C-alpha positions as CSV (number, residue, x, y, z in Angstrom):
1,M,-66.8,57.3,10.1
2,A,-63.6,55.4,10.9
3,H,-60.3,56.9,9.6
4,D,-57.3,54.7,9.0
5,Q,-54.1,56.7,9.7
6,K,-51.7,56.4,6.8
7,T,-48.5,57.2,8.6
8,Q,-47.9,54.4,11.2
9,S,-45.0,54.0,13.7
10,A,-42.8,51.0,13.3
11,P,-39.5,49.7,14.8
12,F,-36.4,51.5,13.5
13,D,-33.4,49.7,12.2
14,R,-30.5,52.1,12.1
15,T,-28.3,50.0,9.9
16,V,-31.0,49.4,7.3
17,W,-32.1,53.1,7.3
18,L,-28.5,54.3,6.8
19,A,-27.9,51.8,4.1
20,G,-30.9,53.2,2.2
21,L,-29.3,56.7,2.1
22,E,-27.0,57.8,-0.6
23,P,-23.4,57.2,0.6
24,S,-22.7,61.0,0.6
25,R,-25.5,61.5,3.1
26,R,-24.8,58.8,5.6
27,A,-22.5,60.9,7.8
28,E,-25.2,63.6,8.1
29,G,-27.8,60.9,8.7
30,T,-25.7,59.5,11.5
31,A,-25.2,63.0,13.0
32,L,-28.9,63.7,13.0
33,L,-29.7,60.4,14.6
34,D,-27.2,61.1,17.4
35,L,-28.4,64.7,17.8
36,F,-32.1,63.8,18.1
37,T,-31.4,60.9,20.5
38,R,-29.3,63.2,22.6
39,A,-31.9,66.1,22.5
40,T,-34.9,63.9,23.3
41,G,-33.4,61.0,25.3
42,W,-35.7,58.7,23.2
43,Q,-35.1,56.0,20.7
44,A,-35.9,56.4,17.1
45,R,-39.0,54.9,15.4
46,L,-39.8,54.8,11.7
47,W,-43.0,56.7,10.7
48,G,-44.2,55.8,7.3
49,P,-41.5,54.8,4.8
50,S,-39.0,57.6,5.5
51,M,-39.6,59.7,8.6
52,V,-37.4,59.0,11.6
53,G,-39.4,60.0,14.6
54,F,-38.7,60.5,18.3
55,G,-41.6,60.4,20.7
56,R,-45.3,60.6,19.8
57,Y,-48.4,62.5,20.5
58,A,-52.1,61.8,20.1
59,Y,-54.3,64.6,18.9
60,R,-58.0,65.2,18.5
61,Y,-59.3,68.3,16.8
62,D,-62.6,70.1,17.4
63,S,-63.7,68.6,14.0
64,G,-63.4,65.1,15.5
65,H,-60.4,64.2,13.4
66,A,-57.9,62.3,15.6
67,G,-54.6,60.5,15.1
68,E,-51.1,60.0,16.3
69,A,-47.9,61.5,15.0
70,L,-44.2,61.7,15.7
71,A,-43.3,64.3,18.3
72,T,-40.2,65.4,16.5
73,G,-37.9,63.9,13.9
74,F,-36.5,64.2,10.4
75,A,-36.4,62.7,7.0
76,A,-34.0,62.6,4.0
77,R,-35.6,64.4,1.1
78,K,-34.1,65.0,-2.3
79,G,-31.2,67.3,-1.8
80,E,-32.1,68.3,1.8
81,W,-33.2,67.2,5.2
82,A,-36.7,67.9,6.5
83,V,-36.7,68.4,10.3
84,Y,-40.1,68.1,12.0
85,V,-40.7,70.4,15.0
86,M,-44.4,70.2,16.0
87,P,-46.7,72.2,16.1
88,G,-44.8,75.0,14.4
89,Y,-42.4,77.9,14.9
90,A,-44.5,80.6,16.4
91,D,-42.2,81.1,19.4
92,H,-38.9,80.0,18.0
93,G,-37.8,83.0,15.9
94,A,-34.7,83.8,18.0
95,I,-33.4,80.3,17.7
96,L,-34.1,80.2,13.9
97,A,-32.3,83.5,13.5
98,R,-29.1,81.9,14.9
99,L,-29.5,78.5,13.2
100,G,-27.9,79.2,9.9
101,P,-29.2,78.6,6.3
102,H,-32.7,77.0,6.3
103,R,-36.1,77.4,5.0
104,A,-39.2,76.8,7.1
105,G,-42.7,75.6,6.6
106,K,-45.5,75.4,9.1
107,S,-44.0,72.4,11.1
108,C,-41.0,71.6,9.0
109,L,-37.6,73.0,8.6
110,Y,-35.5,72.3,5.5
111,L,-31.7,72.1,5.8
112,R,-29.5,71.5,2.7
113,R,-26.3,70.8,4.6
114,L,-25.9,70.1,8.2
115,D,-22.3,71.5,8.3
116,R,-23.7,75.0,7.6
117,V,-26.1,75.2,10.6
118,D,-25.3,75.7,14.2
119,V,-26.0,72.2,15.6
120,A,-26.3,73.6,19.2
121,M,-29.2,75.8,17.9
122,L,-30.8,72.9,16.1
123,E,-30.7,70.9,19.4
124,E,-32.2,73.8,21.3
125,L,-34.9,74.1,18.6
126,I,-35.7,70.4,19.0
127,R,-36.1,70.8,22.7
128,A,-38.1,74.0,22.4
129,G,-40.4,72.4,19.8
130,L,-41.1,69.5,22.2
131,Q,-41.9,71.9,25.0
132,D,-44.2,73.8,22.7
133,L,-45.9,70.6,21.6
134,A,-46.4,69.5,25.2
135,R,-48.4,72.6,25.9
136,H,-50.9,71.4,23.3
137,W,-50.9,67.6,23.5
138,P,-49.5,65.0,25.9
139,V,-46.1,63.8,24.5
140,H,-44.9,60.2,25.1
141,P,-41.4,58.7,24.5
142,V,-42.7,55.7,22.5
């Protein structure tokens, strides 16, 4: 049975995306865009209506389910930033311990305020997450 993937990649317009943020969050949005661009060396793409992604990977599970997803990225959520580091945090405990205030899900890290985290540790986490992902699936810049 064919499966249409809901979250699709599309060109990213920095100006439009920043204008869609609350004014109080635009500086942090700009900082995250710059940080992810620096950490990955890739250009941003929009995934779905709100996720800013960098790179992509295609996956196929033993069940036959397959798709494509952003390799890393972030999204503005109500009151916090969601940072996507795929496939998870199994080997990143030492980095997370030095990151600063956050909460973590399986493949998502939540940050309330960027000025309270160690941005160098966040950049290290982004790179480590991409290395971890590349051990599971081929990662592509676009």
